[in-house]
C-alpha positions in Angstrom: 0.0 0.0 0.0 1.4 3.3 -1.0 1.6 6.0 1.6 1.3 9.8 0.9 2.2 12.4 3.3 0.8 15.9 2.7 2.2 18.7 4.8 0.1 21.8 4.9 -3.6 21.9 4.7 -4.6 25.6 4.1 -7.1 27.0 1.7 -4.9 26.4 -1.3 -4.7 22.7 -0.6 -8.5 22.2 -0.6 -8.9 20.7 -4.1 -5.7 18.7 -3.8 -7.0 17.0 -0.6 -10.2 16.2 -2.3 -8.4 14.7 -5.2 -6.0 12.6 -2.9 -8.9 11.4 -0.7 -10.6 10.0 -3.7 -7.4 8.6 -5.2 -6.5 6.7 -2.0 -9.9 5.3 -1.7 -9.7 4.0 -5.4 -6.2 2.6 -5.0 -6.4 1.5 -1.4 -3.5 3.9 -0.5 -3.3 5.9 2.7 -3.1 9.7 3.2 -1.7 11.6 6.2 -2.3 15.4 6.4 -0.2 17.4 8.8 -0.7 21.0 9.7 0.3 23.4 12.4 -3.4 23.7 13.0 -4.5 20.4 14.4 -8.2 21.0 14.1 -7.8 22.0 10.4 -5.9 19.0 9.7 -8.4 16.6 11.2 -11.3 18.6 9.5 -9.6 18.2 6.1 -8.8 14.6 6.6 -12.2 13.6 7.8 -12.6 9.8 8.4 -10.7 8.8 5.3 -7.2 10.0 6.3 -5.1 10.7 9.3 -5.0 14.4 10.3 -2.3 15.4 12.9 -0.5 18.4 14.3 2.8 18.9 12.4 5.7 21.2 13.2 8.3 21.3 10.4 11.0 22.4 12.8 10.5 19.3 15.0 13.4 17.2 13.5 12.2 14.0 15.1 8.5 14.3 13.9 9.7 15.3 10.4 12.0 12.2 10.2 9.3 9.9 11.6 6.5 11.1 9.2 8.7 11.0 6.2 10.1 7.7 7.2 6.6 6.0 7.0 5.7 7.6 3.7 6.4 6.8 0.0 5.9 10.3 -1.3 5.7 13.7 0.4 3.8 16.7 -0.9 4.9 20.0 0.6 2.4 22.8 0.7 4.3 24.7 3.3 5.7 28.2 2.7 8.7 27.9 0.3 11.3 28.7 2.9 10.5 25.2 4.6 10.8 23.1 1.5 14.5 22.6 1.9 14.0 21.0 5.3 11.4 18.6 3.8 13.7 17.9 0.8 16.7 17.1 2.9 14.6 14.6 4.9 13.2 13.0 1.8 16.7 12.6 0.4 18.1 11.0 3.5 15.2 8.6 3.8 14.8 7.9 0.0 11.4 9.4 -0.5 9.8 11.1 -3.5 8.9 14.9 -3.1 6.4 17.1 -5.0 5.9 20.8 -4.5 4.3 23.8 -6.3 7.1 26.2 -5.5 10.1 27.4 -7.5 13.3 25.4 -7.5 15.8 27.2 -5.3 19.6 26.9 -5.8 19.8 24.8 -2.6 17.2 22.4 -4.0 19.0 22.3 -7.4 22.3 21.3 -5.6 20.6 18.0 -4.5 20.0 16.9 -8.1 23.0 14.4 -8.3 22.3 12.8 -4.9 18.5 12.6 -5.8 19.4 10.9 -9.1 21.8 8.5 -7.4 18.9 7.3 -5.2 16.5 7.1 -8.1 14.1 9.6 -6.6 11.8 12.2 -8.3 11.8 15.7 -6.8 9.2 17.4 -8.9 8.9 21.1 -8.1 6.9 24.0 -9.8 4.0 21.6 -10.4 1.1 24.0 -9.6 -0.4 26.7 -11.7 2.3 29.4 -12.2 4.7 27.8 -11.9 3.3 24.5 -13.2 0.5 24.5 -15.8 2.2 27.4 -17.4 5.3 25.3 -18.1 3.4 22.3 -19.3 1.0 24.1 -21.6 3.9 26.2 -23.0 6.2 23.3 -23.6 3.5 21.2 -25.3 3.2 23.9 -28.0 7.0 24.7 -28.1 7.8 21.0 -28.5 5.1 20.8 -31.3 6.7 23.6 -33.1 10.2 22.1 -32.8 9.0 18.7 -33.9 7.7 20.3 -37.1 11.2 22.0 -37.6 9.7 25.4 -37.5 11.6 28.3 -36.1 10.2 29.8 -32.9 11.0 33.5 -32.8 8.5 34.8 -30.1 7.1 33.6 -26.9 4.9 35.6 -24.5 2.9 34.2 -21.5 0.5 35.9 -19.0 -1.2 34.4 -16.0 -3.7 36.2 -13.7 -5.7 35.2 -10.6 -8.7 37.5 -10.6 -12.3 37.8 -9.7 -14.8 36.1 -11.9 -16.9 38.5 -14.1 -20.0 38.1 -11.9 -18.4 40.2 -9.2 -19.1 43.7 -10.2 -19.1 45.8 -7.1 -15.3 46.0 -6.9 -13.8 48.8 -8.9 -10.4 47.0 -8.9 -12.1 43.8 -10.1 -9.5 42.1 -7.9 -9.2 40.2 -4.6 -6.3 38.1 -3.1 -6.6 34.6 -4.4 -3.0 33.5 -3.6 -0.2 34.8 -1.2 -1.1 38.4 -0.5 2.6 39.3 0.3 3.6 38.3 -3.2 1.1 40.6 -4.7 2.3 43.6 -2.5 5.9 42.9 -3.4 5.4 42.0 -7.1 7.9 43.4 -9.5 10.4 44.8 -7.0 13.9 45.1 -8.5 14.5 45.2 -12.2 12.3 43.6 -14.9 14.2 41.8 -17.7 12.9 40.6 -21.1 13.6 40.4 -24.7 11.7 42.4 -27.4 12.4 42.0 -31.1 16.0 40.9 -30.4 16.6 43.7 -27.8 17.2 43.1 -24.2 14.8 45.4 -22.2 14.9 46.5 -18.6 12.2 48.2 -16.5 13.0 49.7 -13.1 10.3 49.0 -10.5 9.1 52.6 -10.4 8.1 52.4 -14.0 6.8 48.9 -14.1 3.1 49.6 -13.6 3.0 52.3 -16.2 4.3 50.0 -18.9 1.6 47.4 -19.6 0.4 45.2 -22.5 -3.2 44.8 -23.6 -4.5 41.2 -23.9 -7.9 40.3 -25.3 -9.4 37.0 -24.3 -12.5 36.0 -26.5 -15.6 35.9 -24.3 -13.9 37.6 -21.3 -12.9 40.9 -22.6 -9.7 43.0 -22.2 -6.9 42.5 -19.6 -3.7 44.4 -18.9 -0.4 42.7 -18.3 2.6 43.8 -16.4 6.0 42.2 -16.8 7.3 39.5 -14.4 10.6 40.2 -12.7 12.9 38.1 -14.9 11.8 36.5 -18.1 15.4 35.7 -19.1 15.6 32.7 -16.9 13.4 30.9 -19.4 16.1 31.1 -22.1 17.7 28.0 -20.6 14.7 26.5 -18.8 12.8 26.3 -22.2 16.0 26.1 -24.3 15.1 29.4 -26.1 18.5 30.8 -26.8 18.4 33.0 -29.9 14.7 33.8 -29.6 13.8 37.4 -30.7 11.0 38.0 -28.1 10.6 36.6 -24.7 8.2 38.1 -22.1 6.2 36.7 -19.2 3.7 38.7 -17.3 0.8 38.9 -14.9 -2.8 39.8 -15.9 -5.1 42.2 -14.2 -8.2 44.1 -15.3 -7.7 47.4 -17.0 -7.0 50.3 -14.7 -5.5 48.1 -11.9 -1.9 48.9 -12.8 -2.4 52.7 -12.9 -4.0 52.6 -9.5 -1.6 50.2 -7.9 1.1 52.6 -9.1 -0.1 55.1 -6.5 1.3 52.8 -3.7 4.5 52.3 -5.6 5.1 55.9 -6.2 4.3 56.7 -2.5 6.7 54.1 -1.2 4.0 52.1 0.4 5.2 48.8 -0.9 8.7 49.2 0.6 9.6 46.2 2.8 13.1 47.4 3.9 12.2 49.4 7.0 9.7 49.5 9.8 7.4 52.5 10.6 7.1 54.1 14.0 3.9 54.2 16.3 2.1 51.7 14.1 -0.1 50.6 17.0 -1.8 54.1 17.0 -1.8 54.5 13.1 -5.0 54.8 11.0 -5.3 54.0 7.4 -5.5 57.8 6.7 -2.3 58.4 8.8 -0.5 55.6 6.9 -1.1 57.4 3.5 -0.3 60.7 5.1 3.1 59.3 6.3 4.4 59.5 2.6 3.0 63.0 1.8 4.2 66.6 2.3 3.4 68.4 5.6 0.7 70.8 4.8 -2.0 71.1 7.7 -4.2 73.3 5.5 -4.8 70.6 2.8 -6.8 67.3 3.1 -4.8 64.1 2.6 -7.0 63.4 -0.5 -5.9 66.8 -2.0 -2.2 66.2 -1.0 -2.2 62.8 -2.6 -3.9 64.0 -5.8 -1.3 66.9 -6.0 1.6 64.6 -5.3 0.7 62.3 -8.2 -0.9 64.8 -10.4 -4.3 63.3 -10.3 -7.7 64.8 -10.6 -9.6 64.6 -7.3 -12.5 63.0 -9.2 -10.4 60.5 -11.2 -11.1 56.8 -11.2 -7.8 56.1 -9.5 -8.9 58.3 -6.6 -12.2 56.3 -6.4 -10.3 53.0 -6.3 -8.1 54.2 -3.4 -11.0 55.5 -1.5 -12.9 52.2 -2.0 -10.1 50.4 -0.3 -10.7 52.5 2.8 -7.3 54.2 2.6 -8.7 57.5 3.7 -10.7 56.1 6.7 -9.9 56.7 10.4 -9.9 52.9 11.1 -6.9 51.6 13.0 -4.5 49.6 10.9 -4.6 46.9 13.4 -0.9 46.0 13.7 1.7 46.9 16.5 4.6 47.1 14.0 5.5 46.6 10.4 7.1 47.7 7.2 5.1 49.8 4.8 4.5 46.7 2.7 3.3 44.7 5.8 0.9 47.5 6.7 -0.4 47.9 3.2 -1.0 44.2 3.0 -2.9 44.2 6.3 -5.1 47.0 5.1 -5.7 45.5 1.7 -6.9 42.2 3.3 -9.8 43.9 4.8 -11.3 44.6 1.3 -9.4 42.1 -0.8 -10.3 38.8 1.1 -12.6 36.5 -0.7 -16.2 36.4 0.8 -18.8 33.6 0.4 -20.3 35.7 -2.4 -17.0 35.8 -4.4 -15.8 33.5 -7.2 -12.3 33.7 -8.4 -11.0 33.2 -12.0 -7.7 32.0 -13.5 -6.7 33.3 -16.9 -3.6 31.9 -18.7 -2.6 33.1 -22.3 0.4 32.2 -24.3 1.4 33.7 -27.7 3.9 32.0 -30.0 5.3 33.4 -33.1 7.1 31.0 -35.5 8.3 30.7 -39.1 6.7 27.7 -40.9 8.1 25.6 -43.8 6.9 28.2 -46.3 8.7 31.0 -44.6 5.4 32.5 -43.4 5.2 33.9 -39.8 2.4 32.2 -37.9 1.0 33.5 -34.5 -0.7 31.0 -32.3 -2.5 31.6 -29.1 -3.2 29.1 -26.3 -5.7 30.2 -23.7 -7.2 28.7 -20.5 -9.9 30.3 -18.4 -11.3 28.7 -15.2 -13.8 30.1 -12.6 -14.1 28.9 -9.0 -17.1 27.5 -7.4 -16.9 29.3 -4.1 -14.2 30.6 -1.6 -13.0 27.0 -0.8 -13.2 25.3 -4.1 -11.5 28.2 -5.9 -10.1 28.2 -9.4 -6.7 28.9 -7.7 -7.1 25.9 -5.4 -8.0 23.7 -8.4 -5.2 24.8 -10.7 -2.6 24.5 -8.0 -3.8 21.3 -6.5 -4.9 19.2 -9.3 -1.4 19.0 -11.1 0.2 18.1 -7.8 -2.4 15.3 -7.2 -2.0 14.0 -10.7 1.8 14.1 -10.5 1.7 12.3 -7.2 -0.4 9.5 -8.7 1.8 9.1 -11.8 5.0 9.0 -9.7 3.6 6.3 -7.4 2.2 4.4 -10.3 5.7 4.4 -11.9 4.6 6.5 -15.0 6.9 9.3 -14.0 10.4 7.7 -13.4 13.1 10.0 -14.7 15.1 10.8 -11.4 16.4 14.1 -10.2 15.4 17.6 -9.2 13.2 18.8 -12.0 10.2 20.8 -13.2 7.4 19.6 -15.5 8.8 20.6 -18.9 9.3 17.1 -20.3 6.7 15.1 -22.3 6.8 12.3 -19.7 5.5 14.6 -17.1 3.4 17.2 -18.9 1.5 15.1 -21.4 -0.3 12.8 -18.8 -1.0 15.7 -16.5 -2.5 17.9 -19.2 -4.5 15.0 -20.4 -6.0 14.4 -17.0 -6.5 18.1 -16.4 -8.6 18.2 -19.6 -11.0 15.7 -18.1 -11.5 18.1 -15.2 -12.4 20.9 -17.7 -9.0 22.6 -17.7 -8.4 22.7 -21.5 -6.4 25.0 -23.6 -8.0 26.6 -26.6 -5.3 26.9 -29.4 -5.8 29.2 -32.3 -3.5 29.9 -35.2 -3.5 32.9 -37.6 -1.2 34.7 -40.0 1.1 37.0 -37.9 0.2 40.0 -40.3 -3.5 39.4 -39.9 -3.0 39.2 -36.1 -1.3 42.6 -36.1 -4.2 44.2 -38.1 -6.7 42.6 -35.7 
């Protein structure tokens, strides 16, 4: 009997747990679910699995739980994966995560191969489904001996279209901290053969427009470093390489207010946070002028009209209210995140939506440039069975099954960019309704359109 250990039972693991419970029942396998919250672990496990309190810093418990398992799925914060990986390597157990491969993890590759283990990382949504769906088309282009000259990819976790009382058309569907800190540093990509760089303070003013048939227009801002995919996807020599994040139109200009104020800075702590209101937080970054309102000072500072849509968005978030922040200490970014959670946390009435869109440009046998789009849109059912939970959890669950069935066997620290991994996962995802619509067109016609 195969034994699966899942560490971390938070909201993002809901669909994964449902999949694993059904899988274990069908296969007569066993599932153990560990979480720092004992009640949550037991609730998620129900009567069909073992739920227990788990502390990743407890070396003895970590060793014991890994030791009695065949495969470990880590849904812990990324900073803890290495502890789990070291334990899995020592005891000869497979590992699956949704997080980016770190240099530390990569350095385990030779030892993992020597033991014949699979350490599959980046097998969620983004990273995860983005890798698999992109490589399926890239490999098809290469198999036909066509020349790939451009690849652009965007993913967004947003609110579903039926949520219309939110002027941002956005709430947190994944890690809020990552949203607040998105894009910091320098952005790097390639455009028509030229290396391009965008400093953080300009990022949210340089956006791309993406149209998704049936869902309307979106705007995309560039991810931090697209250049790493030159080697990950073997794209050296490509003329355009750009990866970005999707939001609804107007989001980026409004978010840029916080960037320009310095409210997303995470490098220092503010004073007297315990007595600070939302209004005082915004005022902390503005000129001292007791004769002007904070709204007027903000509008003047950023050259905005007082009645502008951006000002409405900021007001809707409660940024001008006298409500206490609710923290005793924090950096600007931590305080902003805490305030945003008050309005951007999913409620029982909210449904989320995942949009993933790839664009490929290549030269075919006749020397004609072809543009191909690959699109996936998925909407959640409720605040528990979210589109985010499904698209993160299902690939992890499917990969777990394939590894334990001996259908994914190539050992080492890897990501799902090889056919052995991505083909069966994408095929099963299609059965769950997560299918990519692919559309080809003449590149010149696409430009006109």
